[in-house]
VOKEKOL-354489 format. One record per residue (C-alpha): residue in three letters; x, y, z. Coordinates in pm, whole numbers. Example, Ala and Ser with C-alpha at 12.3 -4.5 7.8 and 13.67 -1.06 7.14 Angstrom:
<atoms>
res/c1/c2/c3
ALA/1230/-450/780 $
SER/1367/-106/714 $
</atoms>
This chain:
<atoms>
res/c1/c2/c3
UNK/1618/-2475/-559 $
UNK/1274/-2349/-652 $
UNK/1215/-1979/-681 $
UNK/904/-1766/-678 $
UNK/649/-1859/-942 $
UNK/879/-2121/-1091 $
UNK/760/-2438/-921 $
UNK/660/-2713/-1161 $
UNK/331/-2888/-1084 $
UNK/323/-3264/-1113 $
UNK/128/-3401/-1408 $
UNK/-235/-3460/-1317 $
UNK/-198/-3306/-970 $
UNK/-292/-2943/-1033 $
UNK/-492/-2763/-1299 $
UNK/-302/-2591/-1583 $
UNK/-170/-2250/-1486 $
UNK/-184/-2325/-1111 $
UNK/157/-2340/-946 $
UNK/215/-2534/-627 $
UNK/445/-2374/-370 $
UNK/791/-2527/-354 $
UNK/874/-2778/-81 $
UNK/1001/-2667/259 $
UNK/1374/-2637/190 $
UNK/1508/-2471/501 $
UNK/1519/-2580/863 $
UNK/1693/-2350/1107 $
UNK/1714/-2626/1367 $
UNK/2020/-2751/1175 $
UNK/2217/-2440/1275 $
UNK/2505/-2467/1517 $
UNK/2618/-2219/1782 $
UNK/2880/-2065/1550 $
UNK/2601/-1929/1329 $
UNK/2447/-1739/1622 $
UNK/2766/-1583/1761 $
UNK/2915/-1443/1440 $
UNK/2887/-1069/1361 $
UNK/2549/-968/1216 $
UNK/2506/-756/904 $
UNK/2166/-671/760 $
UNK/2125/-580/392 $
UNK/1780/-419/354 $
UNK/1587/-216/101 $
UNK/1261/-23/128 $
UNK/1084/-58/-207 $
UNK/845/225/-112 $
UNK/1129/478/-85 $
UNK/1413/321/-285 $
UNK/1645/329/18 $
UNK/1909/59/54 $
UNK/2156/2/334 $
UNK/2391/-272/447 $
UNK/2498/-243/810 $
UNK/2700/-440/1063 $
UNK/2469/-391/1360 $
UNK/2583/-658/1611 $
UNK/2924/-797/1704 $
UNK/3092/-942/2010 $
UNK/2753/-978/2177 $
UNK/2656/-610/2151 $
UNK/2432/-401/1927 $
UNK/2622/-123/1749 $
UNK/2419/185/1843 $
UNK/2474/389/1526 $
UNK/2380/97/1300 $
UNK/2080/17/1522 $
UNK/1952/374/1484 $
UNK/1993/353/1106 $
UNK/1799/24/1099 $
UNK/1522/182/1309 $
UNK/1507/455/1045 $
UNK/1488/196/765 $
UNK/1199/22/942 $
UNK/1016/349/1014 $
UNK/660/428/917 $
UNK/720/580/572 $
UNK/359/699/548 $
UNK/340/853/895 $
UNK/703/967/867 $
UNK/791/852/1218 $
UNK/1071/640/1355 $
UNK/1044/424/1666 $
UNK/1270/176/1846 $
UNK/1265/-164/1675 $
UNK/1277/-474/1895 $
UNK/1628/-625/1881 $
UNK/1466/-969/1870 $
UNK/1292/-870/1543 $
UNK/1627/-761/1397 $
UNK/1767/-1098/1504 $
UNK/1494/-1278/1309 $
UNK/1552/-1060/1001 $
UNK/1927/-1116/1018 $
UNK/1896/-1491/1074 $
UNK/1659/-1521/778 $
UNK/1895/-1338/547 $
UNK/2210/-1507/679 $
UNK/2053/-1851/646 $
UNK/1947/-1813/282 $
UNK/2290/-1667/199 $
UNK/2429/-2012/284 $
UNK/2237/-2130/-25 $
UNK/2378/-1858/-251 $
UNK/2080/-1620/-223 $
UNK/2234/-1280/-156 $
UNK/1949/-1043/-242 $
UNK/1866/-770/9 $
UNK/1575/-825/243 $
UNK/1280/-614/127 $
UNK/1107/-430/411 $
UNK/748/-365/303 $
UNK/635/-249/646 $
UNK/804/-210/982 $
UNK/691/25/1256 $
UNK/346/180/1202 $
UNK/189/479/1372 $
UNK/-165/425/1503 $
UNK/-290/658/1228 $
UNK/-118/459/952 $
UNK/-246/131/1094 $
UNK/-602/266/1116 $
UNK/-581/394/756 $
UNK/-473/48/635 $
UNK/-770/-111/812 $
UNK/-1007/144/657 $
UNK/-861/69/311 $
UNK/-920/-305/358 $
UNK/-551/-393/386 $
UNK/-483/-680/629 $
UNK/-385/-504/952 $
UNK/-472/-601/1309 $
UNK/-615/-332/1537 $
UNK/-355/-419/1804 $
UNK/-79/-497/1555 $
UNK/273/-555/1683 $
UNK/382/-314/1406 $
UNK/259/-41/1644 $
UNK/526/-146/1894 $
UNK/817/-192/1652 $
UNK/791/-569/1698 $
UNK/677/-674/1347 $
UNK/784/-648/985 $
UNK/637/-748/650 $
UNK/916/-876/429 $
UNK/1009/-1063/116 $
UNK/1324/-1175/-62 $
UNK/1330/-1140/-437 $
UNK/1291/-1473/-619 $
UNK/1218/-1665/-298 $
UNK/864/-1802/-278 $
UNK/676/-1668/24 $
UNK/585/-2022/133 $
UNK/954/-2111/161 $
UNK/1045/-1780/327 $
UNK/767/-1819/582 $
UNK/861/-2180/646 $
UNK/1215/-2073/728 $
UNK/1104/-1798/965 $
UNK/860/-2037/1127 $
UNK/1145/-2285/1189 $
UNK/1315/-2026/1415 $
UNK/1023/-2074/1657 $
UNK/1048/-1713/1773 $
UNK/709/-1549/1713 $
UNK/417/-1506/1477 $
UNK/437/-1579/1104 $
UNK/171/-1464/861 $
UNK/165/-1584/499 $
UNK/23/-1330/250 $
UNK/-11/-1471/-101 $
UNK/-58/-1241/-400 $
UNK/-72/-1342/-770 $
UNK/156/-1063/-892 $
UNK/502/-1034/-1041 $
UNK/639/-950/-696 $
UNK/443/-1228/-526 $
UNK/328/-1212/-166 $
UNK/505/-1140/156 $
UNK/563/-1272/506 $
UNK/472/-1102/832 $
UNK/712/-1183/1115 $
UNK/684/-1062/1472 $
UNK/817/-1117/1823 $
UNK/483/-1211/1977 $
UNK/349/-1554/2067 $
UNK/422/-1841/1829 $
UNK/132/-1861/1586 $
UNK/68/-1899/1213 $
UNK/-198/-1758/981 $
UNK/-268/-1701/613 $
UNK/-410/-1383/471 $
</atoms>
């Protein structure tokens, strides 16, 4: 399995120092019904605050209210210091992403870079030149920017895209942490930023 910044370019195919993204390794369409009905635990961290939690938030077909509230807090606007309801469908995508890669031995927490955003925080990002849509689904608690340590963003985004559940944005950055993936519960669409 290829990990972030560890793909090996083929001889003569790419210039020295340029790394090709790894191949598309995951396809959620291979999942059976048992995957979708098992209890759901999310293991998430917020790098901006250092918070980490692992919660069983769904079992026997129902969201566990206390765990849901804690997850809403974890996906809050850390700059605007406000919490809002997070779309259960977004939590489902986050859980499915994490649960699927765990089948391949990748058990790192899901890093939440951004969840809910207040209008003020979203406007500030736009003014600072950070990629943020004026009518972002972050404003409605329906989007998150995420990454998984050591998993290339191209592979992570490809997995989320295979769920066919909403928008997927690929944000590439040449840093030690790499880029991130935007996932939301809106219309199915893809973009790169």
